[in-house]
LUMGU-612332 format. One record per atom (N, C-alpha, C): x, z, y; residue number from 0. Coordinates in Angstrom, 2 decimals. Example, Ala and Ser with C-alpha at 12.3 -4.5 7.8 and 13.67 -1.06 7.14 Angstrom:
<nodes>
xx / zz / yy / i
13.19 / 7.80 / -5.69 / 0
12.30 / 7.80 / -4.50 / 0
13.20 / 7.80 / -3.30 / 0
12.85 / 7.08 / -2.25 / 1
13.67 / 7.14 / -1.06 / 1
12.90 / 7.87 / 0.03 / 1
</nodes>
This chain:
<nodes>
xx / zz / yy / i
-34.49 / -2.23 / -12.04 / 0
-33.82 / -2.50 / -10.71 / 0
-33.97 / -1.16 / -9.90 / 0
-35.03 / -0.37 / -9.97 / 1
-35.16 / 0.54 / -9.07 / 1
-34.47 / 1.89 / -9.75 / 1
-34.05 / 1.89 / -10.83 / 2
-33.48 / 3.09 / -11.16 / 2
-32.17 / 2.99 / -10.86 / 2
-31.65 / 1.79 / -11.14 / 3
-29.99 / 1.80 / -10.87 / 3
-29.85 / 1.68 / -9.22 / 3
-30.90 / 1.62 / -8.34 / 4
-30.78 / 1.79 / -7.04 / 4
-30.73 / 3.05 / -6.46 / 4
-31.66 / 3.68 / -7.19 / 5
-31.80 / 5.17 / -6.86 / 5
-30.49 / 6.00 / -7.55 / 5
-30.20 / 5.48 / -8.63 / 6
-28.69 / 6.19 / -9.12 / 6
-27.54 / 5.97 / -8.15 / 6
-27.56 / 4.87 / -7.59 / 7
-26.48 / 4.42 / -6.52 / 7
-26.95 / 5.22 / -4.97 / 7
-27.95 / 5.49 / -4.74 / 8
-27.96 / 6.23 / -3.67 / 8
-27.71 / 7.59 / -3.73 / 8
-28.11 / 8.11 / -4.91 / 9
-27.76 / 9.43 / -5.26 / 9
-26.24 / 9.94 / -5.21 / 9
-25.48 / 8.72 / -5.77 / 10
-24.15 / 8.99 / -6.03 / 10
-23.53 / 8.96 / -4.72 / 10
-24.09 / 8.23 / -3.85 / 11
-23.80 / 7.81 / -2.34 / 11
-24.05 / 9.47 / -1.60 / 11
-25.19 / 9.91 / -1.85 / 12
-25.27 / 11.19 / -1.05 / 12
-24.30 / 12.23 / -1.78 / 12
-24.29 / 12.06 / -3.17 / 13
-23.30 / 13.25 / -3.58 / 13
-21.83 / 13.13 / -2.85 / 13
-21.43 / 11.74 / -3.01 / 14
-19.94 / 11.49 / -2.46 / 14
-19.93 / 11.86 / -1.14 / 14
-20.81 / 11.55 / 0.03 / 15
-20.86 / 11.79 / 1.13 / 15
-20.82 / 13.49 / 1.06 / 15
-21.64 / 14.12 / 0.66 / 16
-21.55 / 15.70 / 0.92 / 16
-20.43 / 16.34 / 0.23 / 16
-19.64 / 15.78 / -0.96 / 17
-18.29 / 16.31 / -1.25 / 17
-17.53 / 16.10 / -0.01 / 17
-17.09 / 14.94 / 0.48 / 18
-16.21 / 14.38 / 1.28 / 18
-16.77 / 15.38 / 2.74 / 18
-17.79 / 15.60 / 3.30 / 19
-18.07 / 16.25 / 4.45 / 19
-17.52 / 17.63 / 4.22 / 19
-17.80 / 18.17 / 2.98 / 20
-17.67 / 19.65 / 2.92 / 20
-16.38 / 19.84 / 2.72 / 20
-15.39 / 19.04 / 1.98 / 21
-13.95 / 19.06 / 2.13 / 21
-13.18 / 18.88 / 3.46 / 21
-13.79 / 17.96 / 4.19 / 22
-13.29 / 17.79 / 5.57 / 22
-13.35 / 19.06 / 6.50 / 22
-14.84 / 19.71 / 6.16 / 23
-14.86 / 20.89 / 7.10 / 23
-14.52 / 21.85 / 6.85 / 23
-14.30 / 22.26 / 5.25 / 24
-13.28 / 23.57 / 4.80 / 24
-11.92 / 23.09 / 5.04 / 24
-11.49 / 21.86 / 5.18 / 25
-10.03 / 21.74 / 5.35 / 25
-9.74 / 22.03 / 6.83 / 25
-10.42 / 21.89 / 7.86 / 26
-10.18 / 21.87 / 9.23 / 26
-10.11 / 23.81 / 9.43 / 26
-10.36 / 24.66 / 8.62 / 27
-10.47 / 26.00 / 8.89 / 27
-9.28 / 26.86 / 8.01 / 27
-8.75 / 25.99 / 7.01 / 28
-7.56 / 26.19 / 6.11 / 28
-6.35 / 26.13 / 6.91 / 28
-5.43 / 27.36 / 6.50 / 29
-4.24 / 27.55 / 6.97 / 29
-3.26 / 26.54 / 6.37 / 29
-2.79 / 25.50 / 6.82 / 30
-2.05 / 24.36 / 6.59 / 30
-0.58 / 24.83 / 5.89 / 30
-0.30 / 25.88 / 6.78 / 31
1.25 / 26.51 / 6.85 / 31
1.54 / 26.90 / 5.45 / 31
0.83 / 27.38 / 4.83 / 32
1.01 / 28.15 / 3.57 / 32
0.69 / 27.18 / 2.18 / 32
0.50 / 26.11 / 2.36 / 33
0.24 / 24.94 / 1.42 / 33
1.06 / 24.03 / 1.44 / 33
0.98 / 23.20 / 0.00 / 34
2.11 / 21.91 / -0.25 / 34
1.27 / 21.00 / 0.96 / 34
2.41 / 19.98 / 1.08 / 35
2.36 / 19.06 / 2.50 / 35
0.57 / 18.45 / 2.36 / 35
0.00 / 17.94 / 1.63 / 36
-0.91 / 17.16 / 1.54 / 36
-2.40 / 18.16 / 1.30 / 36
-2.02 / 19.31 / 1.18 / 37
-3.09 / 20.05 / 0.97 / 37
-4.03 / 20.39 / -0.56 / 37
-4.69 / 21.44 / -0.66 / 38
-5.15 / 21.75 / -1.79 / 38
-6.77 / 20.72 / -1.84 / 38
-6.77 / 20.41 / -0.94 / 39
-8.64 / 19.62 / -0.83 / 39
-8.26 / 18.19 / -0.75 / 39
-7.09 / 17.56 / -0.70 / 40
-7.11 / 16.26 / -0.76 / 40
-7.68 / 15.51 / -2.23 / 40
-7.30 / 16.35 / -3.23 / 41
-8.01 / 15.89 / -4.39 / 41
-9.47 / 15.55 / -4.33 / 41
-10.12 / 16.77 / -4.08 / 42
-11.64 / 16.49 / -4.14 / 42
-12.39 / 15.73 / -3.10 / 42
-11.23 / 15.67 / -1.70 / 43
-11.76 / 14.48 / -0.88 / 43
-11.67 / 13.18 / -1.37 / 43
-10.80 / 12.96 / -2.02 / 44
-10.18 / 11.62 / -2.38 / 44
-11.65 / 11.28 / -3.57 / 44
-11.56 / 12.32 / -4.34 / 45
-12.79 / 11.87 / -5.41 / 45
-14.28 / 11.88 / -4.80 / 45
-14.72 / 12.49 / -3.79 / 46
-15.83 / 12.67 / -3.31 / 46
-15.91 / 11.14 / -2.39 / 46
-15.10 / 10.65 / -2.09 / 47
-14.89 / 9.18 / -1.09 / 47
-15.22 / 7.89 / -2.29 / 47
-14.20 / 8.38 / -3.39 / 48
-14.62 / 7.21 / -4.35 / 48
-15.81 / 7.42 / -4.95 / 48
-16.59 / 8.51 / -5.22 / 49
-18.01 / 8.53 / -5.62 / 49
-18.75 / 7.91 / -4.69 / 49
-18.86 / 7.89 / -3.39 / 50
-19.26 / 7.57 / -2.63 / 50
-19.22 / 5.87 / -2.36 / 50
-18.14 / 5.51 / -2.79 / 51
-17.90 / 4.13 / -2.78 / 51
-18.52 / 3.11 / -3.85 / 51
-18.29 / 4.00 / -5.01 / 52
-18.97 / 3.32 / -6.04 / 52
-20.69 / 3.48 / -5.83 / 52
-21.09 / 4.54 / -5.35 / 53
-22.61 / 4.45 / -5.22 / 53
-22.87 / 3.52 / -4.29 / 53
-22.03 / 3.08 / -3.10 / 54
-22.34 / 2.13 / -2.15 / 54
-22.59 / 0.64 / -2.95 / 54
-21.25 / 0.53 / -3.93 / 55
-20.93 / -0.69 / -4.66 / 55
-22.32 / -0.99 / -5.75 / 55
-22.82 / 0.00 / -6.27 / 56
-23.98 / -0.15 / -6.93 / 56
-25.14 / -0.54 / -6.20 / 56
-25.48 / -0.07 / -4.98 / 57
-26.47 / -0.10 / -4.42 / 57
-26.44 / -1.74 / -3.84 / 57
-25.27 / -2.14 / -3.33 / 58
-25.14 / -3.50 / -2.77 / 58
-25.17 / -4.31 / -3.81 / 58
-24.86 / -4.30 / -5.32 / 59
-24.96 / -4.98 / -6.36 / 59
-26.48 / -5.32 / -6.71 / 59
-27.03 / -4.05 / -6.82 / 60
-28.72 / -3.92 / -7.07 / 60
-29.23 / -4.73 / -5.92 / 60
-29.02 / -4.94 / -4.80 / 61
-29.68 / -5.52 / -3.79 / 61
-29.41 / -6.72 / -3.58 / 61
-28.38 / -7.36 / -3.74 / 62
-28.14 / -8.75 / -3.38 / 62
-27.75 / -9.69 / -4.62 / 62
-27.42 / -8.93 / -5.83 / 63
-27.14 / -10.11 / -6.92 / 63
-28.04 / -9.37 / -8.23 / 63
-29.13 / -9.21 / -7.78 / 64
-30.13 / -8.76 / -8.67 / 64
-30.71 / -10.30 / -9.51 / 64
-30.55 / -9.88 / -10.93 / 65
-31.07 / -10.96 / -11.88 / 65
-32.61 / -10.90 / -12.07 / 65
-33.41 / -11.73 / -11.61 / 66
-34.96 / -11.71 / -11.82 / 66
-35.39 / -12.42 / -13.10 / 66
</nodes>
């Protein structure tokens, strides 16, 4: 149980770090010379997906653990 919970927590932290860094670098980016959605949308969405997967793993390990 604890190994899966730690794995989920690490995924959550990694996803949060990627999302925050993409959002921070996106603010300083010149959006006038780029495609309409920007070049950081893909990594941002990937970071959010990793964050959500980590949260789901933690949630299922905490509340639906088979003893």
